[in-house]
N, C-alpha and C positions, 0 to 999 in steps of 0.2 A: 365366212359369212360376209355378205356384201350389202351395199346400199345404205350405209349409215351416213347421217348428216348432223351437223350442229344445229341445235334449236335456235341459237342466237342469230345465225345468218344464213342457214340452209346450206352451207358449204359441206362438201363431201369429206369424210374422214375415214381412216383405217382405224377401227376401234381399239385394237390391242395396242398399237404404237401410240395412238392419241391419248388414251386413258393412262397408259403406263407412264408417259411423259408428264401428264398432269399429277399423277400420284407421286412421282419422284419429287415434285416440288411441294407436295402436301401429303406426306405419308399417313397423317391421321384422318384423312378424308374417308368417307364411307361410300361404297358403291351399292346402289339399290336398283333393281330391275322391275319394270311393270309394263303391262299392256292394256290396251282398250280396243274396242271394235265398234263399228257403226255400219248399219246397212244404208247404202246410198244407191238408189236405182236397182240395177240388177247385180250389184256387187256388195261384198262385205269388205270393208276396209279395216285392216289390223294395223295398229301402230304400237311398236314396242320401244320403250325408252330405257336408257341407262343414265341414272342420275348420280353424279359425283357430288356428294353433299359435304361441303367444307364444315369443319367442326365449329369454327367461329361464326361464320355468316356466309350465306350464299350457296349457290350450286351451279354446276355445269351439266347440261343435258345434251345427249346425242340420241338419235332415234332412227328407226327404219320403218318403212311403211310397206305393207303388202296388200294386194288386191286379190280377192278370191271370188268365185261364183257366190252369189247371195246365199247365205245360210239363214234360213227362217226359224230353225229350232234354237231357242235361247240357250239350252243346255250345251248343245254342240258348239255354238258360237262362243260362249263363255269359256268352255273347256279349251277352245283354240287359243284364247288369251293365255291361259295357264301354260299350255304347251309351248307357246312362243316365248314367254318369259323364262321358263325353265331352260329351253334350248339356248337362249342367249347367255344366261347365267352359266350354264355348263361349259359353253364354248369359251367364254372369257376366262373362266376359272381353270379349265383344263388346258386349253391351247395357249392362253396368254398368261397363265399363272397369276391372274389378278384376283385379289380378295373380294369376294361377293359377300356383302353384309346382310343381304336379305332380298326377298321377292315380295313386292306389293301386289296383292290380288284384289281386283275390283269386285269383291264379293262381300255379302253381308250375312251374318249368322241369324239375323232377325227373320222369323218365319213369315212376317208380313211382306217380305221382299221376294222376288222371283229367284234371285241368285242364291238364296239360302239352301236350295236343293243340292247344289254341288259344293257347298262350303266345306263340309267335313272331308269329302273325298279329295278336294283340291289341296286343303291344308295338309292332309296326310301324305299326298303325293309329293308335295314340295319338301316336306320334312324327311320323307324316305330318301330323297336325293341329297340330303345334308344341308339344306338351306332353311333359313328362318323365314316363315311367311308372316305377313301382316295383312289384316283385313279391316274392313270398316267395323266400327266407327273410328279407328285410328287414323291419324293423318297419313295419307298415302301419297307422298310426293311423286313417286314414279308413275302411278296411275293417273294422278292429276295432270302431269305433263303429257302423258299419252292421250288422255281425254281431250286436252286442249288441241293437240296436234291432229288427232283423229277427226275432230269436229271441224277442222279447217281444211280437210282433205280436198275439197273441191276448189279451193282457191289457188291461184297461181303463185302467190307469195306465201311461203310457209312460215315465216317468222311471226311470232305473236305480235299483235297490234300494240303499239305504245301510244299513249296519249301525248299530244303535242304539249310542250312546256308553256 
C-alpha cells in the first residue's frame, strides 16, 4: 500500500517501517485507524489515517488520500470509509505484524443521523475481522484527523494550520 504521508509535515513515509520504528521506541503506544470522505466537485476524496497514540501524551499521524468518481449515495460513500479503514488495518497487521488496537468509524448509532443506517452492519463487519470498532459519541481520534485532512484536500499545503505565537 502506497501514498502515505506524515500529518506533521506532509513528508512521504513507508508505513510499516515508519510505524515499526516508532513502536520500537514506545511499545505501549496504540495504533488506531480511521477514514473520512468528502465530495468536492466531481470527486469523492477519501482520507485514511493511522494514529499512533502515545499512552502518556500526544500522537503521531500518517495518512493516505484517494480520489474517486463522485459518490452521491451516502451509504455507499460511508461504506467506502469502512472498507478503506479495514484494508489498512489488515495490511498493517498481516504484512507488518503491527498491533492494531481498533478502528474508529465515523458513524453514529443515533437514528436522528444519516449514518445510523449502516452502523450495525459496519460494527459487525469490523468485529468479524477481529478488530475493535469505536463509533460516535466516543472520542474518535483517527476519524478526527481524517476529517481534518480530508477537508483540507483542496489546499496545496496539507499540514494543519498552526496559529502564530
